[in-house]
N, C-alpha and C positions, 0 to 999 in steps of 0.2 A: 380772342375773337371778338369782333364788335357786332352789335345788333341794335336795331332801332326799335325802342318800345313805344307803343301808342297807348297812352293812359286815357281811358273812356269813363263815362257816367252814363247810366240808363235809367230812366224813370220807370217805376214799377206802379202802375194806376191802381193795382188791387192793394197793395200794401202801403201806398203813397209815401214810397221813400226812394232813394236812389241806390243803385248798386254801382260798384266800380270793377272795372276789370282791365287787365292789360293785354294787348294783342301785338301781332306781328305786323299789322297793316292797319290802316285808317278805316275804321268801321261805320263812319257817319252814314254812308248810304244805308245800312241796315238799322237805322234808328238810335244809333249811339252818339253821344255828344263827346268830341275830342277835347280833353282838357290840355294836354301838353304831350310832347314828345321828349324822349330821352335817348341818349346813346348810352348803351350799357356795354361793359367789357367783362369778360368772363374767361376763365381757362377752359379750352374745348377739351371734353373728356375723350379718352382714347376709345376705340372701336370696342375692345374688351368691355370696359366700363359700361358703354352705352348698350352693347348686346346683353350683359348680365342684368342691366336694369330693364331692359325691354322684355327679356325672357320672364323676369320676376313679374312684371305687369301682365304679362300675358297669362301666366300661371294663376295669378289672382283672379283674373277675368275668367278663366276657365273654371275655377272653383265656384264663383258665383253663379256661373251658367249652370253647372252641374247641381249646385244646390238648389236652384230655381227648378230645375228639370226634375229633381228628386221630389220636391215638394209637390209640384204639379201632378206628377205621377201618383203620389200617395193620395191626393185628392180625388183623381179619377178612379183609383182602386177602391176608395171608399164609397163613391157612388155605386160602383159595379157591385161591391159587397152588399150594399143597401137593396139594389134590385134583385141580387139572388135571394136575399132573406125575404123579401116580399114574395118573390115567386114561389118558394118553397113552402111559405106559410099559408097561401091560398089553396 
């Protein structure tokens, strides 16, 4: 399988440095500087390989979401406990 890769640079005003990225299309209209394009050739994975990698990525995302939700829930519970303690103390 062949794809065209667009190699860009983008200036970061805060860090005063350039970052580089590769996209599947020209991103100049979004503030990127096009450095060059290259035709890349690679073996297209089977549906099974793509599906398994996608499932893994989604499960990883799900784990991150659950961890964030658990952390936020614990923080809310801590506030509730604090309010209940103050209420009973008065």
